[in-house]
C-alpha positions in Angstrom: 0.0 -0.1 0.0 2.8 2.4 0.8 6.5 2.1 0.4 7.5 0.1 3.3 11.2 0.7 3.2 10.8 4.4 2.7 8.3 4.6 5.5 10.7 2.7 7.9 13.5 4.9 7.0 11.4 8.1 7.3 9.9 7.1 10.5 13.3 6.4 12.1 14.4 9.7 11.0 11.4 11.8 12.4 10.0 9.7 15.3 11.6 11.6 18.0 10.9 15.1 16.6 7.7 14.6 14.6 5.6 11.9 16.5 2.0 12.9 16.9 -1.2 11.4 18.3 -4.2 11.0 16.2 -7.8 11.0 17.6 -10.3 9.7 15.1 -13.7 11.3 15.5 -15.6 9.5 12.6 -16.3 11.1 9.2 -16.7 14.8 8.5 -20.5 15.3 8.4 -21.7 15.9 4.9 -18.2 14.9 3.4 -18.6 11.2 2.8 -20.8 8.5 1.3 -21.1 4.7 1.5 -19.6 3.1 -1.5 -18.9 -0.5 -2.7 -15.2 -1.2 -3.3 -13.1 -4.4 -3.8 -9.6 -4.5 -2.7 -8.8 -8.1 -3.7 -11.0 -9.9 -1.3 -14.5 -9.4 -2.4 -16.9 -6.5 -2.3 -17.3 -4.4 0.9 -19.3 -1.3 1.7 -17.1 1.4 3.2 -17.2 5.2 3.9 -15.6 7.1 1.4 -14.6 10.6 2.2 -12.9 12.8 4.8 -12.2 11.6 8.3 -12.4 14.1 11.1 -9.2 13.9 13.0 -7.6 15.8 16.0 -3.8 15.9 15.8 -2.2 16.2 19.3 -5.5 17.4 20.8 -5.9 20.4 18.2 -9.2 21.1 16.6 -10.3 18.5 14.0 -9.1 18.6 10.5 -10.1 16.5 7.4 -7.7 13.6 6.5 -8.1 11.1 3.8 -7.1 7.4 4.0 -4.1 6.1 1.9 -4.2 2.7 3.6 -6.8 0.1 2.7 -5.0 -2.7 4.6 -6.1 -1.5 8.0 -9.3 -0.2 9.7 -10.3 3.1 11.3 -13.3 3.8 13.4 -14.7 6.6 15.5 -12.9 6.6 19.0 -9.6 5.2 17.7 -6.4 7.0 19.1 -3.0 6.1 18.0 0.5 7.4 17.5 1.8 8.3 14.1 4.9 9.8 12.6 4.9 12.9 10.2 6.1 12.1 6.7 6.2 13.7 3.2 4.0 12.5 0.4 7.1 10.8 -1.1 6.6 7.8 1.3 3.6 6.8 -0.7 3.6 4.9 -4.0 2.7 7.2 -7.0 3.4 10.3 -5.0 3.6 12.6 -8.1 0.0 11.6 -9.1 -1.2 12.1 -5.6 0.3 15.7 -5.6 -1.3 16.3 -8.9 -4.7 15.1 -7.5 -4.5 17.5 -4.7 -3.3 20.3 -6.9 -6.1 19.9 -9.4 -9.1 18.7 -7.5 -8.7 19.2 -3.7 -10.2 22.8 -3.9 -13.3 21.2 -5.6 -14.1 19.1 -2.6 -17.2 20.8 -1.0 -19.8 18.2 -0.4 -20.5 14.4 0.0 -20.3 13.6 -3.8 -16.9 15.4 -4.4 -15.4 14.2 -1.1 -16.4 10.5 -1.9 -15.0 10.8 -5.4 -11.7 12.4 -4.2 -11.2 9.5 -1.7 -12.0 6.8 -4.4 -9.5 8.3 -6.8 -6.9 8.7 -4.1 -7.3 5.0 -3.3 -7.1 4.0 -6.8 -3.8 6.1 -7.3 -2.2 4.6 -4.2 -3.1 1.0 -5.0 -3.1 0.8 -8.8 -1.4 4.0 -10.1 -4.9 5.4 -11.2 -6.0 2.9 -13.6 -9.7 3.4 -13.1 -12.6 2.1 -11.0 -13.1 -1.0 -13.1 -9.5 -2.3 -13.4 -6.6 -3.5 -11.2 -6.5 -4.6 -7.6 -8.8 -1.6 -6.3 -12.2 -1.3 -7.9 -15.5 0.4 -7.1 -19.0 -0.4 -8.3 -22.5 1.0 -8.1 -21.5 4.6 -7.7 -24.1 7.4 -7.8 -24.0 9.6 -11.0 -22.8 12.5 -9.0 -19.8 10.5 -7.5 -19.0 8.8 -10.8 -18.9 12.1 -12.8 -16.5 13.6 -10.3 -14.4 10.5 -10.3 -14.0 10.8 -14.0 -13.2 14.4 -13.7 -10.4 14.0 -11.0 -8.9 11.0 -12.6 -8.4 12.9 -15.9 -5.8 15.2 -14.5 -3.6 12.7 -12.5 -0.7 13.2 -14.8 -0.9 16.9 -15.1 0.3 19.4 -12.6 -2.5 21.6 -11.3 -2.9 25.3 -10.3 -2.9 25.0 -6.5 0.0 24.3 -4.2 -0.3 22.3 -0.9 2.0 21.0 1.7 1.0 17.3 1.9 1.6 15.4 5.1 1.3 11.5 5.6 0.6 10.3 9.0 2.0 6.7 9.3 0.9 4.6 12.4 3.6 3.5 14.7 1.7 0.2 15.2 -1.5 -1.4 13.9 -3.0 -2.6 17.2 -2.8 -6.0 18.9 -4.2 -7.9 15.9 -2.3 -5.9 13.3 -5.4 -4.7 11.5 -6.2 -1.4 12.8 -5.1 2.2 12.5 -4.8 3.7 9.0 -2.2 5.9 7.4 -3.8 9.2 6.5 -2.9 12.2 4.4 -3.7 15.9 4.9 -3.1 19.1 3.0 -2.3 22.6 4.0 -2.3 25.4 1.5 0.8 27.2 0.5 0.7 31.0 0.7 0.8 32.9 -2.5 4.0 34.8 -3.2 2.0 38.0 -2.8 1.3 37.0 0.7 5.0 36.5 1.5 5.6 40.0 0.1 3.1 41.4 2.4 4.3 39.6 5.4 8.0 40.6 4.5 6.9 44.3 4.1 5.2 44.1 7.6 8.3 42.6 9.2 10.5 45.3 7.8 8.3 48.0 9.1 8.2 46.5 12.4 11.9 46.4 12.6 12.1 50.0 11.6 9.7 51.1 14.3 11.7 49.3 16.9 14.8 51.1 15.8 13.1 54.4 15.9 
């Protein structure tokens, strides 16, 4: 599901300085749907969309699953290490997906579609909902149309810049089947914003000198 060796190396490097705790508070209301997927062991119904997660006790943020080999549920709390998107398979396509489509996620259909395409990229490199190890079936028209739209730009850089963070669990529970790796996105300020901030800092220094 993700690059095991890269994750081990990354985790070893950042565990001490960038270990966090994730508290799972279910799905983000209005930003998920129940869908039917197959990940190599038969059809299952799952929630597809944004999970509501508190990182180190901070207010909840929406994170997306990049790990279909494990389970998550409301009430789970687990440790994770902070990693760049490069620890995931097909990282360039994942970055393109966020750059092109993340800003379009505004409701249940778009959130479900975004998660489905993300799963397909991580597992199969974005070969579509009907091919490969990961498949999805019986999608509503609204979700299916957004899946097609988002998948069409996986190999093209988009207009929006995000800092992508992958949270990799430090363990998967007593039975080894819980606690998912998740990904989150934070917008990168536009250059003009940096200019304004820089000008403000210069003015502040001048005032102190005066």
